[in-house]
C-alpha positions in Angstrom: 40.7 79.1 104.1 39.7 76.9 107.0 40.1 79.3 109.9 36.5 80.0 110.6 35.5 76.4 110.2 38.0 75.5 113.0 36.7 78.3 115.2 32.9 78.1 114.8 32.5 74.4 115.6 29.7 73.9 113.0 31.7 71.9 110.5 31.7 68.1 110.1 33.5 66.4 113.0 34.9 63.0 113.6 32.0 62.3 115.9 29.5 62.5 113.1 28.0 65.8 114.2 28.0 67.1 110.6 26.2 69.9 108.9 22.4 70.0 109.1 20.9 68.1 106.2 18.7 70.0 103.9 15.8 67.6 104.6 15.8 68.6 108.3 14.3 72.0 107.5 12.0 72.4 104.6 11.4 75.6 102.7 8.4 76.6 104.8 10.6 76.7 107.9 13.2 79.2 106.6 10.7 81.3 104.7 7.4 80.7 106.6 8.5 81.6 110.1 9.4 85.2 109.4 6.1 85.6 107.6 4.0 84.0 110.3 5.6 85.8 113.2 4.1 89.3 112.5 0.6 87.8 112.5 1.1 86.1 115.9 3.4 88.4 117.8 3.4 92.1 118.8 4.5 95.0 116.7 7.0 95.8 119.5 9.3 93.1 118.1 12.8 94.7 117.5 15.5 92.2 116.6 13.2 90.1 114.3 12.4 93.2 112.2 16.1 94.0 111.4 17.4 90.4 111.4 15.0 88.3 109.3 16.8 85.0 109.9 15.7 81.7 111.4 18.5 80.4 113.6 18.6 76.7 114.1 22.1 75.9 115.4 24.9 78.0 117.0 28.3 77.6 118.5 30.6 80.3 119.7 30.5 83.3 117.4 28.6 81.5 114.6 24.9 81.1 114.0 23.5 78.9 111.3 20.1 79.7 109.7 17.5 77.2 108.6 18.5 77.9 105.0 22.1 76.8 105.7 23.6 80.3 105.9 26.1 81.1 108.6 26.5 84.4 110.4 29.1 85.9 112.7 27.0 87.0 115.7 28.1 90.3 117.2 24.8 90.7 119.0 25.5 87.9 121.4 21.9 87.8 122.8 22.1 91.5 123.4 25.3 90.9 125.4 24.0 87.9 127.3 26.4 85.4 125.8 29.8 86.1 127.4 31.2 82.8 126.1 29.2 82.7 122.9 26.6 80.2 121.9 26.6 76.7 123.5 30.0 76.9 125.1 31.1 73.4 126.2 31.6 74.4 129.9 28.1 75.9 130.0 26.5 72.8 128.4 28.3 70.5 130.7 27.2 72.4 133.8 23.5 72.3 132.6 23.7 68.6 131.8 25.2 67.9 135.2 22.2 69.5 137.0 19.7 67.7 134.7 21.3 64.3 135.2 21.4 64.8 139.0 17.7 64.9 139.4 17.9 68.2 141.4 14.9 70.4 141.5 15.0 73.0 138.7 13.0 75.6 140.6 13.9 76.0 144.3 13.0 79.6 145.1 15.5 80.9 147.6 16.0 77.6 149.4 19.7 76.7 149.9 21.0 74.2 147.3 24.5 73.0 146.4 24.1 74.7 143.0 23.2 78.1 144.6 26.0 77.8 147.1 28.5 77.1 144.3 27.3 80.2 142.4 27.5 82.5 145.3 31.0 81.2 146.2 32.3 81.8 142.6 30.6 85.2 142.4 32.3 86.4 145.6 35.6 85.4 144.1 35.1 88.1 141.4 33.6 91.0 143.4 35.6 94.2 144.1 37.6 93.5 147.3 35.9 96.4 149.1 32.5 94.8 148.6 33.2 91.0 148.7 34.1 91.1 152.4 30.7 92.3 153.7 28.2 91.7 150.9 24.8 90.0 150.7 23.4 88.5 147.5 19.7 88.5 146.5 18.3 86.6 143.6 15.6 88.5 141.9 13.3 87.8 139.0 14.7 86.5 135.8 15.4 89.9 134.2 17.6 92.9 134.8 14.6 95.2 135.3 13.6 93.0 138.2 17.0 93.5 139.9 16.9 97.2 139.4 13.4 97.4 140.9 14.7 95.5 144.0 17.7 97.8 144.2 15.5 100.8 144.4 13.4 99.2 147.1 16.5 98.2 149.0 18.0 101.7 149.2 14.7 103.4 149.9 14.1 101.1 152.9 17.7 101.5 154.2 17.7 105.3 154.0 14.1 106.2 154.6 14.3 108.6 151.6 12.1 108.7 148.5 14.2 110.2 145.7 16.6 108.5 143.2 19.3 110.4 141.3 20.0 109.0 137.8 21.8 110.2 134.7 20.4 110.6 131.2 21.3 108.1 128.5 21.6 105.0 130.7 19.6 101.9 130.0 17.9 102.0 133.4 16.0 105.2 132.4 13.1 103.1 131.0 12.9 100.9 134.1 12.8 103.8 136.5 10.3 105.8 134.4 8.0 102.8 134.2 8.3 102.3 137.9 7.3 105.9 138.5 4.2 105.5 136.4 2.9 102.2 137.6 3.7 101.9 141.3 0.6 101.3 143.4 -0.7 103.9 145.8 0.5 103.4 149.4 3.6 101.5 148.3 6.3 103.5 146.6 4.1 105.8 144.6 6.2 108.7 146.0 9.3 107.6 144.0 10.7 110.7 142.5 13.6 110.6 140.1 15.9 113.5 139.4 17.7 113.2 136.1 21.1 114.8 135.6 23.3 114.9 132.4 26.1 112.4 132.1 29.4 113.9 130.7 29.7 112.8 127.0 32.8 113.9 125.1 31.3 113.2 121.7 28.5 115.7 122.3 30.8 118.1 124.1 28.6 118.2 127.1 30.1 120.7 129.6 32.9 121.2 127.0 34.0 117.5 127.1 37.2 116.0 128.6 38.3 116.3 132.2 36.9 119.7 132.6 33.5 118.6 131.4 33.5 115.6 133.8 34.4 117.9 136.7 31.7 120.4 135.8 29.1 117.5 135.6 30.2 116.3 139.1 30.0 119.9 140.5 26.4 120.2 139.1 25.5 116.9 140.9 27.1 118.2 144.1 25.4 121.6 143.9 22.0 120.0 143.4 22.4 117.7 146.4 23.5 120.6 148.7 20.8 123.1 147.4 17.8 122.6 149.6 15.8 124.9 147.4 16.4 122.8 144.2 13.1 121.0 144.6 14.8 117.6 144.2 14.0 115.1 147.0 16.8 113.8 149.2 18.0 110.7 147.2 17.9 107.2 148.6 20.5 106.3 146.1 22.4 107.3 143.0 22.5 104.9 140.1 25.2 105.0 137.4 25.9 102.8 134.3 29.7 102.6 133.7 29.2 102.3 130.0 25.9 103.1 128.4 24.8 99.8 126.9 21.6 100.3 124.8 22.4 104.0 124.7 25.3 105.1 122.5 28.0 102.9 123.9 29.5 105.8 125.9 32.0 105.0 128.6 31.5 107.2 131.6 34.8 109.0 132.5 36.6 107.2 135.3 37.4 110.5 137.0 33.7 111.4 137.0 32.7 108.1 138.5 35.3 108.6 141.3 33.9 112.1 142.0 30.4 110.7 142.1 31.6 108.1 144.6 33.2 110.8 146.8 30.1 112.9 146.6 27.8 110.1 147.6 30.0 108.7 150.3 30.3 112.1 151.9 26.5 112.4 152.1 25.8 108.7 153.1 24.0 108.1 149.8 24.3 104.5 148.5 25.9 104.3 145.1 24.2 101.8 142.7 26.3 100.4 139.8 24.2 99.1 137.0 26.5 96.3 135.6 23.8 94.5 133.6 25.5 95.3 130.3 29.1 95.7 131.5 29.7 92.9 133.9 31.6 89.6 133.6 34.6 90.9 131.7 32.8 92.7 128.9 34.6 96.0 129.2 38.1 94.6 129.9 37.7 94.4 133.7 35.6 91.8 135.4 33.3 94.6 136.6 33.3 97.9 134.8 33.5 99.9 138.1 37.0 98.5 138.6 38.4 100.7 135.8 37.8 103.7 138.1 38.8 101.9 141.3 35.4 102.5 142.8 33.6 100.2 145.2 29.8 100.7 144.9 27.3 100.0 147.7 25.0 98.1 145.4 25.6 96.2 142.1 22.8 95.2 139.7 23.8 92.1 137.7 22.1 90.2 134.9 22.6 89.2 131.2 26.0 87.4 131.2 25.7 86.5 134.9 23.3 83.6 133.9 25.6 82.1 131.3 22.9 82.5 128.5 19.9 81.7 130.8 17.6 84.2 132.6 19.1 85.3 135.9 19.4 88.6 137.8 21.3 89.2 141.0 21.6 92.0 143.5 24.8 92.4 145.4 24.9 95.0 148.2 26.5 96.0 151.5 25.2 93.9 154.4 24.3 97.0 156.5 21.8 98.0 153.9 19.7 94.9 154.5 17.0 96.3 156.8 13.9 95.0 155.0 11.4 92.9 156.9 11.0 89.2 156.2 8.4 88.5 153.5 9.3 91.6 151.4 8.6 90.9 147.7 11.5 89.3 146.0 10.0 87.7 142.8 8.7 84.2 142.1 11.2 83.0 139.4 14.5 83.5 141.2 17.3 81.1 141.8 16.7 78.9 138.8 19.1 76.0 139.2 20.0 75.7 135.5 20.8 79.4 135.3 22.8 79.3 138.5 24.9 76.3 137.2 25.4 78.0 133.8 26.4 81.2 135.6 28.9 79.5 137.8 30.5 77.9 134.8 30.7 81.2 133.0 32.1 83.2 135.9 34.8 80.6 136.5 35.8 80.3 132.9 36.1 84.0 132.4 38.1 84.3 135.6 40.4 81.3 135.1 41.2 82.1 131.5 41.8 85.8 131.9 39.1 86.7 129.3 38.5 90.2 130.8 42.2 91.0 130.2 41.9 89.6 126.7 38.8 91.7 126.0 40.8 94.8 126.9 43.6 94.0 124.5 41.5 92.8 121.6 39.0 95.6 122.2 41.7 98.3 121.8 42.8 96.7 118.5 39.2 96.5 117.2 38.5 100.1 118.3 41.6 101.3 116.5 40.3 99.8 113.2 36.9 101.3 113.8 38.5 104.7 114.2 40.2 104.2 110.9 36.8 104.1 109.3 36.2 107.6 110.6 39.3 108.7 108.7 38.1 107.1 105.5 34.4 107.9 105.5 32.7 111.2 106.4 29.5 109.4 107.4 31.3 107.8 110.4 31.0 110.2 113.3 32.9 108.5 116.1 34.1 105.0 117.2 33.9 104.5 120.9 33.6 101.9 123.6 35.5 99.8 126.1 36.8 96.3 125.9 34.5 94.2 123.7 31.6 96.7 124.0 32.0 98.9 120.9 30.0 101.4 118.9 30.2 103.2 115.6 28.1 106.4 115.2 26.7 107.2 111.8 26.1 110.8 110.8 24.9 112.9 107.9 28.1 114.8 107.1 26.2 117.4 105.1 23.7 118.4 107.8 24.6 120.0 111.1 22.7 120.0 114.4 20.1 122.8 114.1 19.3 122.1 110.5 22.1 124.1 108.9 24.3 122.8 106.2 27.9 121.8 107.2 30.1 124.7 107.4 28.2 126.7 110.0 28.5 126.3 113.8 26.6 123.6 115.6 24.4 124.1 118.7 25.5 120.9 120.3 21.9 119.6 120.6 20.9 116.1 121.6 21.1 114.7 118.1 24.7 115.8 117.7 27.4 113.3 116.8 30.9 114.4 116.3 31.9 114.5 112.6 34.7 112.3 111.2 37.3 115.0 111.9 37.1 114.1 115.6 38.5 110.7 114.8 41.2 112.5 112.8 42.3 114.4 115.9 40.2 117.5 115.6 37.9 116.8 118.5 40.2 118.1 121.2 40.2 121.6 120.0 42.8 121.5 117.2 42.6 120.2 113.6 44.5 116.9 113.1 47.1 116.5 110.3 44.9 113.8 108.7 42.0 116.2 108.6 44.0 118.9 107.0 45.4 116.6 104.4 41.9 115.4 103.5 40.4 118.9 103.4 38.3 118.4 106.5 38.8 121.9 107.8 35.3 123.0 106.9 33.8 120.1 108.7 36.1 120.7 111.7 34.5 124.1 112.1 31.0 122.8 111.5 30.4 121.3 114.9 28.2 118.2 115.5 26.5 116.6 112.5 23.0 115.1 112.7 22.8 111.5 113.6 21.8 109.3 110.6 19.6 106.4 111.7 18.9 105.6 108.1 22.6 105.1 107.3 23.0 103.0 110.4 20.1 100.8 109.3 21.6 100.5 105.9 25.0 99.4 107.4 23.2 96.8 109.5 21.5 95.4 106.3 24.7 95.4 104.4 26.4 93.6 107.3 23.7 90.9 107.3 24.1 90.4 103.6 27.8 89.6 104.4 27.0 87.2 107.2 27.5 89.6 110.1 24.9 90.3 112.8 25.2 93.7 114.5 22.8 95.7 116.7 21.8 99.3 116.5 21.6 101.6 119.6 21.3 105.1 120.8 18.2 107.3 121.2 18.1 107.7 117.4 19.3 104.2 116.6 22.3 105.7 114.7 25.0 103.7 116.5 26.1 100.3 115.2 26.9 98.2 118.2 29.4 95.3 118.4 29.2 93.0 121.5 31.0 89.8 120.4 31.6 87.0 122.9 34.7 87.2 125.0 35.9 84.0 123.3 36.2 85.6 119.8 39.5 84.8 118.2 41.8 87.2 116.5 40.9 85.7 113.1 37.2 86.1 113.8 37.7 89.7 114.9 39.4 90.4 111.6 36.6 88.8 109.7 34.0 90.9 111.7 35.9 94.1 111.0 36.4 93.3 107.3 32.7 92.7 106.8 31.7 95.8 108.7 34.2 97.9 106.8 32.9 96.7 103.4 29.3 97.4 104.6 30.2 101.0 105.6 32.0 101.5 102.3 29.0 100.4 100.3 26.7 102.7 102.3 29.1 105.6 102.0 29.2 105.2 98.2 25.4 105.3 98.0 24.9 101.8 96.7 22.8 100.6 99.7 19.9 98.3 98.8 16.6 99.5 100.3 15.1 96.1 101.2 16.0 93.3 103.5 17.4 90.0 102.2 15.2 87.3 103.6 16.5 83.8 104.2 16.1 81.6 101.1 16.5 84.6 98.7 19.4 84.7 96.3 22.5 86.7 97.1 22.6 90.2 95.5 25.1 90.8 92.7 28.6 91.2 94.0 30.2 94.6 94.2 33.6 94.8 92.6 35.3 95.9 95.9 34.0 93.0 98.0 36.7 90.9 99.6 36.7 87.2 100.1 34.5 86.1 103.0 32.0 88.9 102.6 29.0 86.6 102.1 27.3 84.1 104.4 28.5 80.6 103.9 26.2 77.7 103.2 26.5 74.5 105.2 28.8 72.0 103.5 30.8 74.7 101.7 34.2 75.7 102.9 34.1 79.3 104.3 36.3 81.9 102.9 37.6 83.1 106.3 
């Protein structure tokens, strides 16, 4: 009964830090803010639309709203919070800098805080890079670091092209850069997009053969001087698609891409913004494949919850002139201190290894949902970076009803029989027992963003915050902090399972539940702990 209270750190303590009093936040705070925000902020808001809550306190996995409700946060600041909210080691590091009187903004001047960060970062880098690497602090966001990475390799190689793979998060950054670069600078930037092997869409047939075919396509394009693609200054890969569909790139494919680029003296850029600092079960996701990239783009968790982006690269690539643009807000001392504390805590406590073990257990339970519900297409991910694809099991890619053959188009998501064992070419025993043979022959089902949104709403009603991703926002994403306990992981999966069950049974409410509104009537099959907990009441889990 008290498990979550012990883990979330929001309960009453001996030091007097008790629950927030109702008088601290009047009704206009919990109900007024979500109503005022649309009138003052742009329509481009994303998280606020799907998550109409007003967070006022947080610790670890738990967020407390102004209305006293508590939520398990599997959004984690879009993956920024490796240690969860307000981790003690991060707060202590920030307080230490504040109390020291050190400058908070020092550009790229040498400071003790910056030196400590770089020293700790070098302890974690892949061995093949740490021995001869340079570090550059960029602007506060990941897009800034990616922009500097492109400038770096273009200056080092004298080439104009970039080779990238569809589905990765950096596609928006690069496309924007192509459109808005000023004439006379890098307006000649040309990006060649190639498909990334994706088993769930059966690209190139899927599996090892598909990964090899994708690599051969890349190799062929680079060696074909009549292809029209400019000689690339660099090749950029994302080891696991973050804001895409949570698709891990095959390790064998990454190794082949490394071989191809090394043989042609093309710098390999690893986009580790989403995957770094232990998220995927290794400190850096490229370590799963044993690859050492030439450039690493780092952000999100690297700042320990504060804005920070860093570029790590081979020292022989550093040929730019002094005075080259590097960004004004770089090297923020509070972010560097928080980042140092985070890197050290993850390393010293083996949190990457724990993410690997716990992630496998959570992924196994997510795959069980695919065996239970036909609207679950596929569970996938790596470490504590997980995704659950929602599909319409009665509609197939190409507009046909299930039972025909799919065309494998972009909106394809493997049906539940893949999770039953039918995805590799045969029909699994579970699929046969459940009468899934017809769906096994049907091919990919259409992605179902409306079902994913319904699952997200049902999760929120149960006190669970999840994110949606993918080009059609049909993938429910889980990126909990690396500090999540086994008990909390079970609570997350219980609430998600109940949400999927409600949506699968067609009982999904069509409206958001705003803070301050009453809970909806309970469904008979809800388990204990499904609903958010009010401050001052003992949580069920």
